[in-house]
N, C-alpha and C positions, 0 to 999 in steps of 0.2 A: 073910242079907239085909243085915246091916250091912257085911259085906265087899264085897258088890256095890255098895252105895251109896258106900262109900269109894273104890272103884276108879273108879266113874263120876265122883265129885267130882274125883279126881286127874286123870282124863282131861280133864275140863272145864277145870281149872286149866292143864294143859299146853297144851291147844288155845288157850286165851286168851293164854298167854305166847307161843306161836308166832305167833299173829295179831298181837299187839302188836309183836313183833320184825320181822315181815314189813312191817307198816305203817311202822315207823320206818325200815327200809331203803329202802322206796319213797319216803318223804318226803325222805330225804337225797339219793337219786338225782334226784328231781324238782327239788329246790332247787339242786343243784350241777351240773346239766346245763349244758353250754356253749351249747347251742342254746335258743332260746326255746320254751317249752311253754305251751299255753293250753287253756282250755275256755271257749267262748262259746255263747250262745244264737242262734237264727236272727235274732232282732230286734236283735242286737248287744251284748247285755249280757255283760260279762266276768265269768265265775264264778271262774276260776283263772288265774294266770300266775306263772311262776317268775321268779327274780331276773334271769336272763339276758334275758328278754323285757322286764321292767320297765326294765332298764338300756338295752337296745337302743332302746327308744322314748323314752328321755330322762326317765323319771319317777324320783322318789326312793323310792316305795314302791308296793306293790300297791294299797293303799287309794286313792292318788292316781290310778293308772292305771284302777282300776275305775269311777271317775267318768266316764270317757270312754266313749262308745258307738261301737263299731266300725262299725255301720251308718251313723251320721251323720258321724263324724269320723275314721274309721280309714284310709280309702282316699283317694288323691289325686283319683280320679274315681269317681263313683257306678257307672259301667258295670263297673269292675273288681270291686266287691263283688257286683254283679248276676251277673256271669259266674261268680264263685266259688260263689254260692248255687245257680245253675242246675246247675252241674257236680256239686256234692256232693249235691244233692237227687235228681238223676237217677241217679247211679252209686253213691252211698253213700260216696264218697271223692274226694279230689283228691290228685294227686302232682305235686310240683315246679311248682306253680302260681306263676308270677311276676307280681308286681304292685308297685305303689308305694304304700307306706303313708305316713302323716304322723306325724312325731314330735311330742312335746309343744311344742317350739319352732317348730312349723309347717314344718320342713324335711322334704323327702322322703327316704325310705329305701327302697331297692330290696330286696325280699325274695323268697325262694323258700319256699313253704309246702306242707306236706302235712297232710291232715286226714281224719278219719273221722267219719261221722255216727253218733250214738247215738240209737236210737229206743226208745220204750216198746213194750209188748206189742201195742198196737193199730196200730203203725207210725207213730205221731206222732213228729216230731223233738223230742228233748229238748235236745240240745246237740251241739256239735262239739268234738272233741279233736284238737289239732294241734301241729305243730312249725313253727318259723320260723327261717330262716337269713338273716342280713344279707348280701346280695350287692352292696351299693352299690359297694365297691371294684372288684369284677369288672365291673360295668356301666360304671363310669367308665373303666376300662382299655380296655374294648371300644370305648367312644365315642372315646377318645384314639387308638386304633389306626385306627378309621374315618376320623377327621379327618386323621391322618398319611397314610393311603393316598390320601385325596382330594387333599391338598396335593401329594403325589408325582405323582399322575396329572395334575393341572393343570400342574405344572412340566414334566413330560415332554411333554405335548401342546402347550403354548404356548411352549416354549423356541424362541428364534430360532436356537440352535445345534443342530446335528444330534446326535442321541443314538441309539446302537445298543446293544441288549442281546443278548449272545451267550452261548451255553453253551460254555465252553472245552473241556470234556471231549468233547462230541460234535461240536464245531466247526460248530455250527448257529446261525443267527440266530433269536432269540426274538421280538424286537420292534424297531421303529424308529419314531421320532417323525416327524410330518409334515414338519418342517424338513429332516431327513436325506433323506426320500423326494423332496422337491422338489429338493434339491441334486444328487441322483444321477439324477433323472429317472425314478424308479420310483413305483409306487403301493404301498400296504401289501399289496395282494393279490398283487403279482408278486414 
């Protein structure tokens, strides 16, 4: 009997050590992840957030961030939060959901978010676990490209000089602006 008890005690100690080791590894992974990680409730209470998310949103600490309510202050417009909640409640998850959040200094930050819903045994929502990537630079680059393309299009269309775009390899004309068409007596269709 004593041998069985000692073996059981030894197994309990080993399991406890394994659990503590696993917990420590998870905590290190969570805290050192380069993407933002969070846990929030449906009403917007922030339960957990890693350093990356705290920094991304311009806060000094988790305690400071936790005072903010995602529902009230997290999104640039209320309809973005509403769309997120509708999607996650219907499907149980969201993937690559793009929205605009508000940093502590009230500046916008463009994010891509993926999250899972965690429910209790009765199907009630407990919280959402998710990841967040800052895509602000990507969005700014896309906007700059759109602006550049629009400036080029306006310059091309409104230039008093004739402009022709041709493919040298295939020796075909790709486009001509209205000024060149008028000069040569053609329409764009011909």
